[in-house]
N, C-alpha and C positions, 0 to 999 in steps of 0.2 A: 789379815794375813792368811795365805793359802794353807790348805790342809797339811801340806808337807813342807811348808816354807822353812820352818825351824830346822827340820831334818836336812833339807837340801842346802841350807846355808851354813851348816856346821863345818868347821875347818876340816874335819875328817872326811867330808863328803866330796872329795876330789876325784879326778879321773882315776879309774882303776881300783876304787875302793871295794867294788863288788856289791854295793848296797842295792837292794831290790825293792820293788813296790809291794806293800802289803796286799794280800788277797782282797780284803774288804775294800781297800782303796781303789783297786782295779774296777770294781763293780760300779763305782760312781763316776768313772771317766766316760767321755764320749766314745762311741764305737770306733774301733781301729786305732785309737790314740794311746794304747797301753805302752807301745814301744817308745813313743815320744816321752811319756811320763817317766819310764824307766831310765831313759837317757838323762833327763833332768835330775832325777834323784841321785843317780850314780855319778853325776858330773861329767858324763860323756858328751861328745858333740851331738846335738840333736838334729843337725841339718839333714843327714841321710835318712833317719826315721821320718822326718817331715816330708821329704821328697817321696818316700815310699807310700806314706798315707795319702799324700796328695794325688798320686797316680791311682791308688786303689779307690778313693772316693769319687774321682772323676769317672772311672769305669763303672762304679756303682750307680752313677747318675746323680750324685749329690751336687747341688749348686755351689757356686763359688762362695756365696754368702754363708751357706750352711757350713762349708769347710772352714772358712776363716773364723766363724763363731766357735766352732769346736776346738780349733787351735787355741784361741784365746781362753776358752773355758778350761782347757787342760793346763795352760801356762799359769793362769790365776790359781788353780787348785794346788799346783805344785810349788810355784815360786811366789805367788801373791803379786805378780806384776804382769804387764802386757808382754806378748812374745817378742823376741829379739828380731832385728831386721833380717839377719841371715836366715833364721828359721822361717820367717814369713816369706822371704824371697824364694827359698827352696820349695816351700809348699805351693806357692803361686805358679812358679815355672813348671813344676811337675804336673799340677792340675791342668794348666793350659795346654801343655804338650800332649798329654793323654787325651784331652778333649778334642784337640785338632786332629790327632791320629784317628780317632773314632769317626769324625766327620769326613776325613779324607777317604776313609774306607767306604763311606756311604755316597759321597759326592763324586760327580764326574769331573769336577773342576777344582784345582788347587787354589785356595783363596788368596794366597800371596802373589801368584803370578798369572792367574787366569788360564793356565795351561791344563790340559787333561791330566788327571792323576794317573799314577802307575797302574792302579786297579782298573781304570777305564781303558788304558792302553792294552792291558792284559785281556780284558773282555773283548776288545776289538780284534785282537789276534785270534782268540778263541772262536769268534764268529767266522773269521776267514777259514780256519781249519775245518770247521763244521760244514761250511758251504762248499768249499772247493777241494778239500782233501789234502793229504800230506805231500802229494806230488806237485800239484799246481801251485800251492802257496809259495814254496821256495823259488819256483820259476817265475812267478808273476808279481811277487811283493818282496820288499826288503825294508830294513830299518835304516834310516839316515840319522846318525848321531852327531850332535854338535856339543863339543865340550869346551867350556871356558877354563883353560888349564890354570890360569892365575887364581881361580876361585876354588880349586880342588881342595877338599879338607886335608889338613896336615896333622890332625890330632889336637887334643886340648879343647878348651872352651872357646867359643866364638862369641865376641861381644855383640850386643843387639844391633849396634850401628853397622857393623860389617855384615851381619846377617841380612839386614834390610837392603843394604847396597847390593849384595849378591843376588837377592830376589829381584830387585829392579833390573839388574843386568840380564838375568835369566828371562824376565818378562820381555825385554827388548829382543832377545834372541828368538823367543817364541813369535813375536810379531814379524820378525824377518823371515822365519820359517813359514809362517802363514802367507806371507807375500809371495814367496817362491813356490810353495805348494798350495796353490789357491783352488784346487779342485775338490775340496772337502776332505782331504787327508786328515787323519788324527795326528795332532801335534801335542805331545805330552811332556811332563817333567819326570825324569828318571831319578835325578839326584840333585843336590843343591847347585851343581855345576854342569848338569847335562840335560839337554833337550833331545827328544826322539821324535821322528816322523815315521808313521807307517805309510810307506810310499809304494806306488805301483812301479814295477820295472818297465823300462822302455828306452827308446833311443835318446830321450831327453833327460834321463835321470842323471847322467854324468854332468850335463850342462847345468842342471838345477843345483847340483851339489857344489859346483864351482861358483855359481852365483851366490849361494847361501854363504859360502866361505868368504867371499869378498864383502858381503853385507855385514857380517859379524866381526870382521877384522877391525881392530881399534876399540872394541868395547872393553877390553882389558889390556894391561901392559904386555902380558904374554900372548903370543899368537894362539888363536883358537884352533882346535882340531875338529875337522868335519870329515866323516867317513861313512861308507856304506857297509852295513853289517848284514850279511846274508842270514836268512831265516832257516832254521833246521827243518827236518822232515816230519816233526811231530809237535803237537800242541804242548805236551809236557816239556819237551826240550826247549820250546820257545819261551815258556814260563821261566825255566832255569836260566836262559840267556838274559832275560830281563832282570832277573835277580842279580846276576853277575855284573851287568852294566850299571845297576843301581848301587852296588857296593864298591866297585873299583874306583 
């Protein structure tokens, strides 16, 4: 039986009782799992503390095996049982998302779609402003944005099946964009439902946009939106524009 099993199982140890973890007991817990143990002792929902510690350990560089072992060690110490499914799931999802976010920041390519990451698109724009200046960039380059309106986030949790389907559709949009803009333009993922192309302006830009719109039509039930977004006169303003397009 766990170190705090009797205490945690007492009828009085329900939600809102205010029971706390003894100081000497905290010292025997895996690093960062104190809040999880507190939730178990007090009868509170442990899923949110598990999500927090999952993110923190991922950013600390802890492996998934180490993280799962620490969760089980904490649960056994407090409850004398293996961790619950909900708590394990919260820890796994948080650890995975934090790890992917870290690698996205390092990588030029989004692993789910094969498109350039927003960080890479931002870097490409920075190179253009450094090489050509604030006057020439807006005159010679623009962003072409393709939005799958049917896949726009509407709030709440997205189930894994829908998330995978959305990524596959976005990957097909990226392939269509590369077909139309085949001159080495940067094609990236701005949001779960948006692809962006850093394209040179010219007589054929409008024709290419119309062609891209026709290629992506039918990929979702709702008609896609494809438009040309002008670039501002400064690198900083371009970064802010990317942030707005990624959030909207």
